[in-house]
ROLUM-490064 format. One record per residue: residue in three letters; chain; x, y, z of N, C-alpha, C in turn. Coordinates in Angstrom, 3 decimals. Layout:
% residues N
<atom res="ala" chain="A" n_xx="X" n_yy="Y" n_zz="Z" ca_xx="X" ca_yy="Y" ca_zz="Z" c_xx="X" c_yy="Y" c_zz="Z"/>
...
% end
This chain:
% residues 96
<atom res="unk" chain="A" n_xx="69.473" n_yy="72.500" n_zz="85.870" ca_xx="68.175" ca_yy="72.819" ca_zz="86.146" c_xx="67.299" c_yy="71.848" c_zz="85.522"/>
<atom res="unk" chain="A" n_xx="67.594" n_yy="71.537" n_zz="84.214" ca_xx="67.032" ca_yy="70.565" ca_zz="83.300" c_xx="67.327" c_yy="69.249" c_zz="83.716"/>
<atom res="unk" chain="A" n_xx="68.440" n_yy="68.843" n_zz="83.966" ca_xx="68.872" ca_yy="67.556" ca_zz="84.532" c_xx="67.945" c_yy="67.285" c_zz="85.612"/>
<atom res="unk" chain="A" n_xx="68.098" n_yy="68.172" n_zz="86.868" ca_xx="67.137" ca_yy="68.058" ca_zz="87.872" c_xx="65.618" c_yy="67.615" c_zz="87.509"/>
<atom res="unk" chain="A" n_xx="65.193" n_yy="68.299" n_zz="86.730" ca_xx="63.906" ca_yy="68.125" ca_zz="86.382" c_xx="63.579" c_yy="66.699" c_zz="85.491"/>
<atom res="unk" chain="A" n_xx="64.741" n_yy="66.206" n_zz="84.916" ca_xx="64.685" ca_yy="64.936" ca_zz="84.211" c_xx="64.616" c_yy="64.064" c_zz="85.155"/>
<atom res="unk" chain="A" n_xx="65.352" n_yy="64.013" n_zz="86.309" ca_xx="65.747" ca_yy="62.870" ca_zz="87.302" c_xx="64.266" c_yy="62.815" c_zz="88.119"/>
<atom res="unk" chain="A" n_xx="63.833" n_yy="64.178" n_zz="88.369" ca_xx="62.692" ca_yy="64.188" ca_zz="89.396" c_xx="61.444" c_yy="63.465" c_zz="88.438"/>
<atom res="unk" chain="A" n_xx="61.279" n_yy="63.954" n_zz="87.236" ca_xx="60.239" ca_yy="63.215" ca_zz="86.180" c_xx="60.141" c_yy="61.686" c_zz="86.256"/>
<atom res="unk" chain="A" n_xx="61.671" n_yy="61.309" n_zz="85.898" ca_xx="62.041" ca_yy="59.911" ca_zz="85.857" c_xx="61.645" c_yy="59.181" c_zz="86.935"/>
<atom res="unk" chain="A" n_xx="61.706" n_yy="59.544" n_zz="88.004" ca_xx="61.588" ca_yy="58.965" ca_zz="89.374" c_xx="60.120" c_yy="58.876" c_zz="89.625"/>
<atom res="unk" chain="A" n_xx="59.493" n_yy="59.924" n_zz="89.063" ca_xx="58.029" ca_yy="59.910" ca_zz="89.439" c_xx="57.284" c_yy="58.871" c_zz="88.706"/>
<atom res="unk" chain="A" n_xx="57.894" n_yy="58.714" n_zz="87.347" ca_xx="57.396" ca_yy="57.927" ca_zz="86.357" c_xx="57.727" c_yy="56.432" c_zz="86.699"/>
<atom res="unk" chain="A" n_xx="58.811" n_yy="56.128" n_zz="87.351" ca_xx="59.107" ca_yy="54.870" ca_zz="87.972" c_xx="57.993" c_yy="54.397" c_zz="89.142"/>
<atom res="unk" chain="A" n_xx="58.115" n_yy="55.503" n_zz="89.908" ca_xx="57.196" ca_yy="55.338" ca_zz="91.197" c_xx="55.813" c_yy="54.862" c_zz="90.750"/>
<atom res="unk" chain="A" n_xx="55.388" n_yy="55.531" n_zz="89.992" ca_xx="53.815" ca_yy="55.520" ca_zz="89.412" c_xx="53.784" c_yy="53.992" c_zz="88.789"/>
<atom res="unk" chain="A" n_xx="54.670" n_yy="53.427" n_zz="88.052" ca_xx="54.479" ca_yy="52.292" ca_zz="87.479" c_xx="54.877" c_yy="51.051" c_zz="88.501"/>
<atom res="unk" chain="A" n_xx="55.668" n_yy="51.215" n_zz="89.432" ca_xx="55.802" ca_yy="49.919" ca_zz="90.412" c_xx="55.140" c_yy="50.142" c_zz="91.674"/>
<atom res="unk" chain="A" n_xx="54.566" n_yy="51.534" n_zz="91.939" ca_xx="53.626" ca_yy="51.482" ca_zz="93.088" c_xx="52.314" c_yy="51.943" c_zz="92.878"/>
<atom res="unk" chain="A" n_xx="52.048" n_yy="53.004" n_zz="92.085" ca_xx="50.725" ca_yy="53.501" ca_zz="91.634" c_xx="49.994" c_yy="52.745" c_zz="91.050"/>
<atom res="unk" chain="A" n_xx="50.163" n_yy="52.165" n_zz="89.824" ca_xx="49.389" ca_yy="51.138" ca_zz="89.104" c_xx="48.752" c_yy="50.168" c_zz="90.098"/>
<atom res="unk" chain="A" n_xx="49.723" n_yy="49.391" n_zz="90.826" ca_xx="49.209" ca_yy="48.399" ca_zz="91.634" c_xx="48.162" c_yy="48.754" c_zz="92.852"/>
<atom res="unk" chain="A" n_xx="48.530" n_yy="49.943" n_zz="93.259" ca_xx="47.748" ca_yy="50.366" ca_zz="94.299" c_xx="46.172" c_yy="50.833" c_zz="93.788"/>
<atom res="unk" chain="A" n_xx="46.503" n_yy="51.294" n_zz="92.573" ca_xx="44.899" ca_yy="51.713" ca_zz="91.912" c_xx="44.173" c_yy="50.543" c_zz="91.673"/>
<atom res="unk" chain="A" n_xx="44.845" n_yy="49.732" n_zz="91.394" ca_xx="44.221" ca_yy="48.344" ca_zz="90.815" c_xx="43.527" c_yy="47.840" c_zz="92.019"/>
<atom res="unk" chain="A" n_xx="44.259" n_yy="47.672" n_zz="93.235" ca_xx="43.863" ca_yy="47.293" ca_zz="94.561" c_xx="42.768" c_yy="48.060" c_zz="95.136"/>
<atom res="unk" chain="A" n_xx="42.706" n_yy="49.360" n_zz="94.880" ca_xx="41.764" ca_yy="50.288" ca_zz="95.320" c_xx="40.490" c_yy="50.074" c_zz="94.711"/>
<atom res="unk" chain="A" n_xx="40.461" n_yy="49.520" n_zz="93.178" ca_xx="39.315" ca_yy="49.318" ca_zz="92.432" c_xx="38.613" c_yy="48.136" c_zz="92.982"/>
<atom res="unk" chain="A" n_xx="39.350" n_yy="47.217" n_zz="93.680" ca_xx="38.679" ca_yy="45.910" ca_zz="94.587" c_xx="39.385" c_yy="44.740" c_zz="93.622"/>
<atom res="unk" chain="A" n_xx="40.436" n_yy="44.636" n_zz="92.930" ca_xx="41.002" ca_yy="43.690" ca_zz="92.266" c_xx="42.177" c_yy="43.491" c_zz="93.655"/>
<atom res="unk" chain="A" n_xx="41.847" n_yy="42.165" n_zz="94.318" ca_xx="42.934" ca_yy="42.126" ca_zz="95.264" c_xx="43.533" c_yy="40.713" c_zz="95.436"/>
<atom res="unk" chain="A" n_xx="44.450" n_yy="40.342" n_zz="96.332" ca_xx="45.055" ca_yy="39.030" ca_zz="96.106" c_xx="44.099" c_yy="37.986" c_zz="96.578"/>
<atom res="unk" chain="A" n_xx="43.270" n_yy="38.242" n_zz="97.474" ca_xx="42.271" ca_yy="37.347" ca_zz="98.134" c_xx="41.042" c_yy="37.206" c_zz="97.200"/>
<atom res="unk" chain="A" n_xx="40.899" n_yy="37.807" n_zz="96.015" ca_xx="39.661" ca_yy="38.125" ca_zz="95.181" c_xx="39.227" c_yy="39.388" c_zz="94.949"/>
<atom res="unk" chain="A" n_xx="38.192" n_yy="39.472" n_zz="94.160" ca_xx="37.324" ca_yy="40.528" ca_zz="94.193" c_xx="36.652" c_yy="41.156" c_zz="95.219"/>
<atom res="unk" chain="A" n_xx="36.923" n_yy="42.160" n_zz="95.899" ca_xx="36.017" ca_yy="42.929" ca_zz="96.927" c_xx="34.663" c_yy="42.845" c_zz="96.618"/>
<atom res="unk" chain="A" n_xx="33.963" n_yy="42.455" n_zz="97.533" ca_xx="32.270" ca_yy="42.736" ca_zz="97.222" c_xx="31.881" c_yy="44.085" c_zz="97.485"/>
<atom res="unk" chain="A" n_xx="31.044" n_yy="44.486" n_zz="96.404" ca_xx="30.505" ca_yy="45.769" ca_zz="96.311" c_xx="31.412" c_yy="47.122" c_zz="95.608"/>
<atom res="unk" chain="A" n_xx="32.475" n_yy="46.320" n_zz="95.213" ca_xx="33.528" ca_yy="47.240" ca_zz="94.604" c_xx="33.339" c_yy="47.541" c_zz="93.268"/>
<atom res="unk" chain="A" n_xx="34.040" n_yy="48.546" n_zz="92.815" ca_xx="34.086" ca_yy="48.693" ca_zz="91.242" c_xx="34.518" c_yy="47.457" c_zz="90.301"/>
<atom res="unk" chain="A" n_xx="35.396" n_yy="46.561" n_zz="91.085" ca_xx="35.934" ca_yy="45.538" ca_zz="90.184" c_xx="34.673" c_yy="44.635" c_zz="90.460"/>
<atom res="unk" chain="A" n_xx="33.919" n_yy="44.347" n_zz="91.350" ca_xx="32.888" ca_yy="43.464" ca_zz="91.310" c_xx="31.821" c_yy="43.903" c_zz="90.368"/>
<atom res="unk" chain="A" n_xx="31.678" n_yy="45.168" n_zz="89.904" ca_xx="30.602" ca_yy="45.706" ca_zz="89.156" c_xx="31.255" c_yy="45.320" c_zz="87.730"/>
<atom res="unk" chain="A" n_xx="32.535" n_yy="45.756" n_zz="87.492" ca_xx="33.021" ca_yy="45.465" ca_zz="86.332" c_xx="33.169" c_yy="43.976" c_zz="85.854"/>
<atom res="unk" chain="A" n_xx="33.262" n_yy="43.096" n_zz="86.615" ca_xx="33.268" ca_yy="41.623" ca_zz="86.431" c_xx="31.709" c_yy="41.185" c_zz="86.054"/>
<atom res="unk" chain="A" n_xx="30.691" n_yy="41.806" n_zz="86.858" ca_xx="29.475" ca_yy="41.447" ca_zz="86.626" c_xx="29.104" c_yy="41.733" c_zz="85.421"/>
<atom res="unk" chain="A" n_xx="29.431" n_yy="43.104" n_zz="84.909" ca_xx="29.068" ca_yy="43.448" ca_zz="83.472" c_xx="29.880" c_yy="42.817" c_zz="82.251"/>
<atom res="unk" chain="A" n_xx="31.233" n_yy="42.243" n_zz="82.659" ca_xx="31.755" ca_yy="41.582" ca_zz="81.622" c_xx="31.221" c_yy="40.117" c_zz="81.526"/>
<atom res="unk" chain="A" n_xx="30.656" n_yy="39.484" n_zz="82.858" ca_xx="30.005" ca_yy="38.174" ca_zz="82.586" c_xx="28.644" c_yy="38.437" c_zz="81.904"/>
<atom res="unk" chain="A" n_xx="27.897" n_yy="39.297" n_zz="82.239" ca_xx="26.782" ca_yy="39.492" ca_zz="81.336" c_xx="26.803" c_yy="39.739" c_zz="79.935"/>
<atom res="unk" chain="A" n_xx="27.817" n_yy="40.339" n_zz="79.575" ca_xx="28.262" ca_yy="40.504" ca_zz="78.093" c_xx="28.506" c_yy="39.284" c_zz="77.503"/>
<atom res="unk" chain="A" n_xx="29.177" n_yy="38.444" n_zz="78.282" ca_xx="29.736" ca_yy="37.181" ca_zz="77.666" c_xx="28.990" c_yy="36.081" c_zz="78.074"/>
<atom res="unk" chain="A" n_xx="27.621" n_yy="36.101" n_zz="78.298" ca_xx="26.903" ca_yy="34.928" ca_zz="78.771" c_xx="27.342" c_yy="34.251" c_zz="80.002"/>
<atom res="unk" chain="A" n_xx="27.752" n_yy="34.777" n_zz="80.857" ca_xx="28.306" ca_yy="34.176" ca_zz="82.280" c_xx="29.693" c_yy="34.035" c_zz="82.486"/>
<atom res="unk" chain="A" n_xx="30.660" n_yy="34.396" n_zz="81.601" ca_xx="31.902" ca_yy="34.013" ca_zz="81.771" c_xx="32.561" c_yy="35.333" c_zz="81.377"/>
<atom res="unk" chain="A" n_xx="33.931" n_yy="35.480" n_zz="81.846" ca_xx="34.705" ca_yy="36.699" ca_zz="81.681" c_xx="35.977" c_yy="36.047" c_zz="80.766"/>
<atom res="unk" chain="A" n_xx="36.081" n_yy="36.801" n_zz="79.584" ca_xx="36.948" ca_yy="36.284" ca_zz="78.560" c_xx="38.490" c_yy="36.405" c_zz="79.138"/>
<atom res="unk" chain="A" n_xx="38.970" n_yy="35.435" n_zz="78.732" ca_xx="40.601" ca_yy="35.387" ca_zz="79.187" c_xx="41.217" c_yy="36.510" c_zz="78.342"/>
<atom res="unk" chain="A" n_xx="42.164" n_yy="37.302" n_zz="79.078" ca_xx="42.851" ca_yy="38.350" ca_zz="78.182" c_xx="41.880" c_yy="39.669" c_zz="78.116"/>
<atom res="unk" chain="A" n_xx="40.744" n_yy="39.735" n_zz="78.721" ca_xx="40.222" ca_yy="40.872" ca_zz="78.920" c_xx="40.596" c_yy="41.852" c_zz="79.626"/>
<atom res="unk" chain="A" n_xx="40.068" n_yy="43.002" n_zz="79.674" ca_xx="40.591" ca_yy="44.078" ca_zz="80.777" c_xx="40.336" c_yy="43.607" c_zz="82.146"/>
<atom res="unk" chain="A" n_xx="39.178" n_yy="43.011" n_zz="82.390" ca_xx="38.864" ca_yy="42.509" ca_zz="83.660" c_xx="39.725" c_yy="41.649" c_zz="84.070"/>
<atom res="unk" chain="A" n_xx="40.064" n_yy="40.778" n_zz="83.274" ca_xx="40.808" ca_yy="39.534" ca_zz="83.511" c_xx="42.191" c_yy="39.956" c_zz="83.856"/>
<atom res="unk" chain="A" n_xx="42.855" n_yy="41.019" n_zz="83.206" ca_xx="44.044" ca_yy="41.262" ca_zz="83.316" c_xx="44.105" c_yy="41.869" c_zz="84.533"/>
<atom res="unk" chain="A" n_xx="43.111" n_yy="42.879" n_zz="85.068" ca_xx="43.364" ca_yy="43.707" ca_zz="86.176" c_xx="43.130" c_yy="42.666" c_zz="87.211"/>
<atom res="unk" chain="A" n_xx="42.345" n_yy="41.535" n_zz="87.150" ca_xx="42.312" ca_yy="40.544" ca_zz="88.336" c_xx="43.641" c_yy="39.881" c_zz="88.630"/>
<atom res="unk" chain="A" n_xx="44.245" n_yy="39.578" n_zz="87.490" ca_xx="45.630" ca_yy="39.086" ca_zz="87.528" c_xx="46.708" c_yy="40.046" c_zz="88.255"/>
<atom res="unk" chain="A" n_xx="46.576" n_yy="41.202" n_zz="87.878" ca_xx="47.292" ca_yy="42.160" ca_zz="88.530" c_xx="47.140" c_yy="42.264" c_zz="89.892"/>
<atom res="unk" chain="A" n_xx="45.987" n_yy="42.359" n_zz="90.467" ca_xx="45.574" ca_yy="42.285" ca_zz="91.892" c_xx="45.985" c_yy="41.153" c_zz="92.547"/>
<atom res="unk" chain="A" n_xx="45.992" n_yy="40.077" n_zz="91.926" ca_xx="45.964" ca_yy="38.847" ca_zz="92.648" c_xx="47.596" c_yy="38.505" c_zz="92.990"/>
<atom res="unk" chain="A" n_xx="48.444" n_yy="38.660" n_zz="91.653" ca_xx="49.883" ca_yy="38.380" ca_zz="91.665" c_xx="50.645" c_yy="39.649" c_zz="91.531"/>
<atom res="unk" chain="A" n_xx="50.183" n_yy="40.801" n_zz="91.249" ca_xx="51.024" ca_yy="42.169" ca_zz="90.957" c_xx="51.603" c_yy="41.983" c_zz="89.569"/>
<atom res="unk" chain="A" n_xx="52.285" n_yy="42.878" n_zz="89.067" ca_xx="52.812" ca_yy="43.224" ca_zz="87.708" c_xx="53.947" c_yy="41.806" c_zz="87.439"/>
<atom res="unk" chain="A" n_xx="53.753" n_yy="41.310" n_zz="86.407" ca_xx="54.932" ca_yy="40.580" ca_zz="85.981" c_xx="56.285" c_yy="41.272" c_zz="86.024"/>
<atom res="unk" chain="A" n_xx="57.473" n_yy="40.501" n_zz="85.913" ca_xx="58.713" ca_yy="41.236" ca_zz="85.731" c_xx="58.845" c_yy="41.940" c_zz="84.415"/>
<atom res="unk" chain="A" n_xx="58.130" n_yy="41.475" n_zz="83.492" ca_xx="58.149" ca_yy="42.121" ca_zz="82.041" c_xx="57.605" c_yy="43.088" c_zz="82.008"/>
<atom res="unk" chain="A" n_xx="56.275" n_yy="43.342" n_zz="82.489" ca_xx="55.472" ca_yy="44.301" ca_zz="82.710" c_xx="56.174" c_yy="45.400" c_zz="83.465"/>
<atom res="unk" chain="A" n_xx="56.817" n_yy="44.968" n_zz="84.704" ca_xx="57.519" ca_yy="46.184" ca_zz="85.284" c_xx="58.564" c_yy="46.540" c_zz="84.526"/>
<atom res="unk" chain="A" n_xx="59.210" n_yy="45.935" n_zz="83.889" ca_xx="60.522" ca_yy="46.533" ca_zz="83.188" c_xx="59.724" c_yy="47.460" c_zz="82.119"/>
<atom res="unk" chain="A" n_xx="59.093" n_yy="46.943" n_zz="81.374" ca_xx="58.445" ca_yy="47.785" ca_zz="80.246" c_xx="57.684" c_yy="49.146" c_zz="80.903"/>
<atom res="unk" chain="A" n_xx="56.952" n_yy="49.028" n_zz="81.973" ca_xx="56.272" ca_yy="50.279" ca_zz="82.275" c_xx="57.221" c_yy="51.059" c_zz="83.009"/>
<atom res="unk" chain="A" n_xx="58.312" n_yy="50.632" n_zz="83.781" ca_xx="59.228" ca_yy="51.607" ca_zz="84.063" c_xx="60.040" c_yy="52.195" c_zz="82.951"/>
<atom res="unk" chain="A" n_xx="60.216" n_yy="51.527" n_zz="82.032" ca_xx="60.958" ca_yy="52.124" ca_zz="80.911" c_xx="60.312" c_yy="53.343" c_zz="80.357"/>
<atom res="unk" chain="A" n_xx="58.995" n_yy="52.893" n_zz="80.077" ca_xx="58.284" ca_yy="53.726" ca_zz="79.325" c_xx="57.947" c_yy="54.901" c_zz="80.229"/>
<atom res="unk" chain="A" n_xx="57.357" n_yy="54.719" n_zz="81.421" ca_xx="57.010" ca_yy="55.938" ca_zz="82.244" c_xx="58.226" c_yy="56.728" c_zz="82.900"/>
<atom res="unk" chain="A" n_xx="59.327" n_yy="56.023" n_zz="83.232" ca_xx="60.497" ca_yy="56.777" ca_zz="83.527" c_xx="60.938" c_yy="57.647" c_zz="82.458"/>
<atom res="unk" chain="A" n_xx="60.860" n_yy="57.286" n_zz="81.098" ca_xx="61.178" ca_yy="58.015" ca_zz="80.026" c_xx="60.319" c_yy="59.293" c_zz="79.778"/>
<atom res="unk" chain="A" n_xx="59.281" n_yy="58.913" n_zz="79.911" ca_xx="58.210" ca_yy="60.098" ca_zz="79.640" c_xx="58.023" c_yy="60.883" c_zz="80.719"/>
<atom res="unk" chain="A" n_xx="58.357" n_yy="60.631" n_zz="82.284" ca_xx="58.503" ca_yy="61.389" ca_zz="83.068" c_xx="59.788" c_yy="62.196" c_zz="82.972"/>
<atom res="unk" chain="A" n_xx="61.004" n_yy="61.708" n_zz="82.709" ca_xx="62.034" ca_yy="62.367" ca_zz="82.395" c_xx="61.983" c_yy="63.590" c_zz="81.451"/>
<atom res="unk" chain="A" n_xx="61.344" n_yy="63.124" n_zz="80.117" ca_xx="60.833" ca_yy="64.206" ca_zz="79.132" c_xx="60.015" c_yy="65.261" c_zz="79.634"/>
<atom res="unk" chain="A" n_xx="59.122" n_yy="64.923" n_zz="80.230" ca_xx="58.306" ca_yy="66.024" ca_zz="80.898" c_xx="58.873" c_yy="66.671" c_zz="81.992"/>
<atom res="unk" chain="A" n_xx="59.710" n_yy="66.252" n_zz="82.867" ca_xx="60.506" ca_yy="66.966" ca_zz="83.789" c_xx="61.508" c_yy="67.971" c_zz="83.128"/>
<atom res="unk" chain="A" n_xx="62.083" n_yy="67.603" n_zz="81.735" ca_xx="62.851" ca_yy="68.497" ca_zz="81.310" c_xx="62.390" c_yy="69.736" c_zz="80.704"/>
<atom res="unk" chain="A" n_xx="60.986" n_yy="69.486" n_zz="80.587" ca_xx="60.227" ca_yy="70.845" ca_zz="80.018" c_xx="59.855" c_yy="71.825" c_zz="81.063"/>
<atom res="unk" chain="A" n_xx="59.644" n_yy="71.030" n_zz="82.220" ca_xx="59.302" ca_yy="72.122" ca_zz="83.204" c_xx="60.432" c_yy="72.997" c_zz="83.776"/>
% end
């Protein structure tokens, strides 16, 4: 029973990292074609630009989210997230 819980939890963790995170980023309005008008992403970029005198700082949360929305997660990010969330999911699944 513990093994089954670990497998299910790890599978959910991997699924969240590979499919859930990009889906949420896209739903916020960070998309391959750019930022969706009127979206939460547009409001975030506007607030960041106002706070930075008209620009969005490279490496900021908004810039990273736009990068993920435009190009998806990098291979390194996918490996890191699946490792972390798969392990975490397995640990949680073992406890259930």
